[in-house]
C-alpha positions in Angstrom: 68.1 -92.5 129.7 67.1 -96.0 128.4 67.4 -94.8 124.8 70.9 -93.7 125.5 72.1 -96.8 127.3 70.6 -99.6 125.2 72.7 -98.9 122.0 75.9 -99.1 124.1 74.9 -101.7 126.7 77.2 -104.4 125.3 80.2 -102.0 125.5 79.3 -101.0 129.0 79.0 -104.6 130.1 82.4 -105.4 128.6 83.8 -102.3 130.4 82.3 -103.5 133.7 83.8 -107.0 133.4 87.1 -105.7 132.3 87.3 -103.2 135.2 86.2 -105.7 137.8 89.1 -107.9 136.7 91.5 -105.0 136.5 90.6 -103.6 139.9 91.0 -107.0 141.5 94.3 -107.7 139.6 96.2 -104.6 140.7 95.4 -104.8 144.5 95.8 -108.6 144.5 99.2 -108.4 142.9 100.5 -105.9 145.5 99.1 -108.0 148.4 100.5 -111.2 147.0 103.8 -109.5 146.5 103.9 -108.7 150.2 103.1 -112.3 151.1 106.0 -113.5 148.8 108.4 -111.2 150.6 108.9 -108.6 147.9 110.3 -105.3 149.1 108.4 -102.0 148.7 110.7 -100.9 145.9 110.2 -104.2 144.1 106.4 -103.9 144.3 106.8 -100.3 143.1 108.8 -101.6 140.1 106.2 -104.2 139.3 103.3 -101.8 139.5 105.1 -99.0 137.7 105.7 -101.4 134.8 101.9 -101.5 134.3 101.9 -97.7 133.6 104.9 -98.1 131.3 103.1 -100.7 129.4 100.0 -98.5 129.4 102.0 -95.6 128.0 103.5 -97.8 125.2 100.0 -99.1 124.5 98.6 -95.6 124.1 101.3 -95.0 121.5 101.2 -98.3 119.7 97.7 -99.7 119.8 96.1 -97.1 117.4 98.1 -98.7 114.5 97.1 -102.2 115.6 93.4 -101.2 115.6 93.7 -99.6 112.2 95.4 -102.7 110.8 93.2 -105.5 112.1 90.0 -103.7 113.3 88.3 -103.2 116.7 86.9 -106.7 117.3 90.1 -108.6 116.5 92.2 -106.2 118.5 89.9 -106.5 121.5 89.8 -110.3 121.3 93.5 -110.6 121.0 94.3 -108.2 123.8 91.8 -109.7 126.2 93.4 -113.1 125.6 96.9 -111.8 126.2 95.9 -109.8 129.3 94.0 -112.9 130.7 97.0 -115.1 130.1 99.4 -112.6 131.7 97.3 -112.2 134.8 97.2 -116.0 135.3 101.0 -116.5 134.6 101.9 -114.8 137.8 101.3 -118.0 139.8 103.6 -120.0 137.5 106.8 -118.3 138.8 107.4 -116.0 141.7 110.0 -113.5 140.5 110.0 -109.7 140.6 111.3 -109.2 137.1 109.0 -111.8 135.6 106.0 -110.2 137.4 107.1 -106.7 136.2 107.2 -108.0 132.6 103.7 -109.6 132.9 102.4 -106.4 134.5 103.8 -104.3 131.7 102.2 -106.6 129.1 98.9 -106.3 130.9 99.2 -102.5 131.0 99.8 -102.4 127.2 96.7 -104.6 126.7 94.5 -102.5 129.0 95.5 -99.3 127.0 94.4 -101.0 123.8 91.2 -102.4 125.3 90.2 -99.0 126.7 90.9 -97.4 123.4 88.6 -99.9 121.5 85.8 -99.4 124.0 86.1 -95.6 124.1 86.3 -95.1 120.3 83.3 -97.5 119.9 81.3 -95.5 122.5 82.2 -92.3 120.7 81.0 -93.8 117.4 77.7 -94.8 118.9 77.1 -91.5 120.6 75.1 -88.6 119.1 75.3 -84.9 119.8 72.5 -85.3 122.2 73.7 -88.4 124.0 77.5 -87.9 124.1 77.7 -86.1 127.4 75.4 -88.6 129.2 77.2 -91.6 127.7 80.5 -90.1 128.9 79.1 -89.7 132.4 77.7 -93.2 132.4 81.0 -94.6 131.2 82.8 -92.8 134.1 80.3 -94.3 136.6 80.7 -97.8 135.2 84.5 -97.3 135.2 84.9 -96.2 138.8 82.0 -98.4 140.0 83.4 -101.6 138.6 86.9 -100.7 139.7 85.6 -100.2 143.2 83.6 -103.4 143.4 86.6 -105.2 141.9 88.5 -104.5 145.2 85.8 -106.2 147.2 86.4 -109.4 145.3 89.5 -109.7 147.5 87.1 -110.6 150.3 86.0 -113.9 148.5 89.3 -115.9 148.8 92.8 -115.9 150.2 95.4 -114.0 148.2 98.0 -116.8 148.9 96.1 -119.2 146.7 95.4 -119.3 143.0 91.6 -118.7 143.1 91.7 -114.9 142.9 94.2 -115.0 140.0 91.8 -117.4 138.2 89.0 -114.9 138.9 91.0 -112.1 137.3 91.6 -114.2 134.2 88.0 -115.2 134.0 86.7 -111.7 134.3 89.1 -110.3 131.7 88.2 -113.2 129.3 84.5 -112.7 129.7 84.9 -109.0 128.9 85.5 -110.1 125.3 82.2 -111.8 124.9 79.7 -108.8 124.7 81.8 -107.0 122.0 82.7 -110.2 120.1 79.0 -111.1 119.6 77.8 -107.6 119.0 76.0 -106.9 115.7 77.0 -103.2 115.8 79.2 -102.2 112.8 82.9 -101.5 113.7 83.7 -97.8 113.9 86.6 -96.1 112.2 89.3 -95.1 114.7 89.5 -91.3 114.6 93.0 -89.9 114.7 94.4 -87.0 116.7 97.7 -85.1 116.8 99.8 -85.6 119.9 101.1 -82.4 121.3 104.7 -82.1 122.5 105.8 -81.0 126.0 106.7 -77.5 124.7 103.3 -77.0 123.1 101.6 -78.2 126.2 103.6 -75.8 128.3 102.7 -72.9 126.1 99.0 -73.8 126.2 98.8 -74.4 130.0 101.8 -74.8 132.3 99.5 -75.6 135.2 97.6 -78.3 133.2 100.9 -79.9 132.3 102.4 -79.8 135.8 99.2 -80.9 137.5 98.7 -83.9 135.2 102.2 -85.0 135.7 102.0 -84.5 139.5 98.7 -86.3 139.7 100.2 -89.2 137.8 103.0 -89.4 140.3 100.7 -89.2 143.3 98.0 -91.5 142.0 100.4 -93.9 140.5 101.9 -94.3 143.9 98.5 -94.6 145.5 97.2 -97.4 143.2 100.5 -99.3 143.3 101.5 -99.2 147.0 98.5 -98.4 149.1 98.0 -102.2 149.7 101.5 -102.3 151.2 100.7 -99.4 153.4 97.4 -100.6 154.6 98.7 -104.2 155.3 101.6 -102.9 157.3 99.3 -100.4 159.1 97.3 -103.4 160.4 94.2 -103.4 158.2 95.0 -106.7 156.6 93.7 -108.0 153.3 90.0 -107.4 153.9 90.7 -104.0 155.3 92.8 -103.1 152.3 90.0 -104.0 150.0 87.5 -101.8 151.9 90.0 -98.9 152.1 90.6 -99.0 148.3 86.8 -99.2 147.7 86.1 -96.3 150.0 88.8 -94.2 148.2 87.4 -95.0 144.8 83.8 -94.3 145.7 84.8 -91.1 147.4 86.3 -90.0 144.1 83.1 -90.9 142.3 80.9 -88.9 144.7 82.8 -85.6 144.7 83.8 -85.3 141.1 80.7 -83.4 139.9 80.2 -81.1 143.0 83.8 -80.0 142.7 83.4 -79.5 139.0 80.3 -77.5 139.5 82.2 -75.1 141.8 85.1 -74.9 139.3 82.7 -73.8 136.5 81.8 -70.8 138.7 85.1 -69.7 140.1 88.7 -69.4 138.8 89.7 -73.0 138.1 93.2 -72.3 139.3 91.9 -71.3 142.7 89.8 -74.5 142.9 92.9 -76.6 141.9 94.8 -74.9 144.7 92.1 -75.6 147.3 91.5 -79.2 146.2 95.3 -80.0 146.0 95.8 -78.4 149.5 92.9 -80.5 151.0 94.4 -83.6 149.4 97.7 -82.7 151.0 96.0 -82.3 154.4 94.2 -85.6 154.1 97.3 -87.4 153.1 99.1 -85.9 156.1 96.3 -87.1 158.4 96.6 -90.6 157.0 100.3 -90.5 157.8 99.5 -89.4 161.3 96.9 -92.1 161.7 99.3 -94.9 160.8 99.6 -97.4 163.7 97.2 -95.2 165.8 93.7 -95.3 164.4 91.1 -98.1 164.0 89.9 -99.3 160.6 86.7 -97.2 160.5 88.7 -94.0 160.9 90.9 -95.0 158.1 87.9 -95.7 155.9 86.4 -92.3 156.6 89.6 -90.5 155.7 90.0 -92.7 152.6 86.6 -91.4 151.3 87.8 -87.8 151.8 91.2 -88.4 150.2 89.6 -90.1 147.2 87.0 -87.4 146.9 89.5 -84.5 146.7 92.5 -86.1 145.0 90.6 -87.8 142.2 89.2 -84.5 141.1 92.5 -82.8 140.5 93.2 -84.5 137.1 89.8 -83.5 135.7 90.3 -80.0 137.0 93.7 -79.7 135.4 92.5 -80.9 132.0 89.5 -78.6 132.2 91.7 -75.7 133.0 94.0 -76.6 130.0 91.0 -76.8 127.8 90.0 -73.3 128.9 93.3 -72.1 127.4 93.0 -73.6 123.9 90.8 -73.6 120.9 87.9 -76.1 120.8 89.5 -77.8 117.8 92.5 -78.7 119.9 90.6 -80.2 122.9 90.9 -83.8 121.8 94.6 -83.6 121.1 95.2 -81.7 124.3 93.3 -84.1 126.5 94.9 -87.2 125.0 98.4 -85.7 125.3 97.8 -84.8 128.9 96.9 -88.4 129.6 100.3 -89.5 128.3 101.9 -86.9 130.7 99.8 -88.5 133.5 101.1 -91.9 132.5 104.7 -90.8 132.6 104.2 -89.5 136.1 102.5 -92.7 137.1 105.6 -94.7 136.0 107.8 -92.5 138.2 105.6 -92.3 141.2 105.6 -96.0 142.3 109.4 -96.2 141.8 110.2 -93.2 143.9 107.6 -93.9 146.7 108.5 -97.6 146.8 112.2 -96.7 147.4 111.3 -94.2 150.0 109.1 -96.7 151.8 111.9 -99.2 151.8 114.5 -96.7 153.1 112.2 -95.3 155.8 108.8 -96.6 156.7 105.4 -97.3 155.1 104.3 -93.8 156.2 106.6 -92.5 153.5 103.9 -93.4 150.9 101.3 -90.8 151.9 104.1 -88.4 152.9 105.2 -88.6 149.3 101.7 -88.3 147.9 101.0 -85.3 150.2 104.2 -83.6 149.0 103.2 -84.1 145.4 99.8 -82.5 145.9 101.4 -79.7 147.9 103.7 -79.0 144.9 100.6 -78.9 142.6 98.9 -76.5 145.0 102.0 -74.3 145.2 102.3 -74.1 141.4 98.6 -73.3 141.0 98.9 -70.5 143.5 102.0 -69.2 141.6 100.0 -69.1 138.4 97.0 -67.7 140.2 99.0 -64.7 141.5 101.1 -64.2 138.4 98.7 -64.6 135.5 95.2 -63.1 134.7 92.2 -65.4 134.8 90.7 -67.1 131.7 88.0 -65.0 130.1 84.5 -66.2 131.0 83.8 -66.5 127.2 86.7 -68.9 126.8 85.8 -71.1 129.8 84.6 -74.6 129.0 82.3 -76.7 131.2 83.9 -79.2 133.6 83.9 -82.8 132.6 84.9 -85.6 134.9 87.5 -87.9 133.3 88.2 -91.6 133.8 91.9 -91.6 132.9 91.3 -94.9 131.2 92.5 -94.5 127.6 93.4 -91.7 125.1 90.3 -92.3 123.0 88.1 -91.0 125.9 89.1 -87.6 124.6 87.0 -88.3 121.5 83.9 -88.6 123.7 84.6 -85.3 125.5 81.4 -83.3 124.9 83.5 -80.1 124.8 85.3 -81.3 121.6 84.5 -80.3 118.0 82.7 -83.6 117.3 79.7 -82.0 119.0 79.3 -79.7 116.1 79.9 -82.3 113.5 77.2 -84.8 114.4 
């Protein structure tokens, strides 16, 4: 393991620092928005802007990397993201905050792209799968611990915003002083909606639905937990429990999906996600904090796996040479859903109650489950010879598809 990690240790350290800052940034912004009197729909708009920026970054940053190189791109984007995170305390305004969040989302897309393409370049045929798994653990682990940084200071001050800025800035150091040669950014062809539908209708629908549900989760759960009585500290713990639940169950669920019809597994996992979301709705204003945390672990464990299951199912339905393009294109579909989810759920929360958040999330996963059942009944299963191995995905950047051990690069090393 040491021989695999050492060559990419600088990249993983940069990833950890970046995700610590990013994890703190998102939850802090939602909590501070509540304190500033922003409505649920306004917070949904602000947080949805991040995914819009992320989507635009996925489309525009490859050209930036090709023109100026990985290191310059990474240094520039960390500086911009750091400045954007700090600028929130300069003026309290919903539109201004949404603009800053969109800029940060664009930068994060480019930063993940640089890290992932560099990791792919450093990986060998033997190490690619392990490096991919380590990257996912660092990604979710740092994202989870980033939530706990909320416990260190009051969100009404400026200290936590400074902490976000410092972490993002420090993320540039390991890569900037690395002696490793810069990789060449490998290109891939984006697939249109029609092509994605022809390859895997369930993969397309599930990735879009997960984007809506998880976009709403990441954006507005701090509003929900605060109103439900957990407070700032409880919100940080709730988010951390959800993230680590997702980290723990990804591989066991994937192991099961490799042995049974993946559509059936998607149906069961989506249905369980719906049930857990419904339980969280029921627990609102009724349960103590520990009960919330336990169900948060369960919700994260099941719901976080649906995206990876959907991409794996789509990969079962296509040639190995198309896996990179397919996975990267499905990430864009996820991002589109993640733009819409916070807007819709934020409006529903404003019109009704904070319980509408998990009611919306539950409805989305119920729709995914229903469509997977429809496909399960109406279409024959994938041939065992065509089935690919499950790979847990981070949903960080499109270049992660290049590291996918199922892709053709495995044979070309």
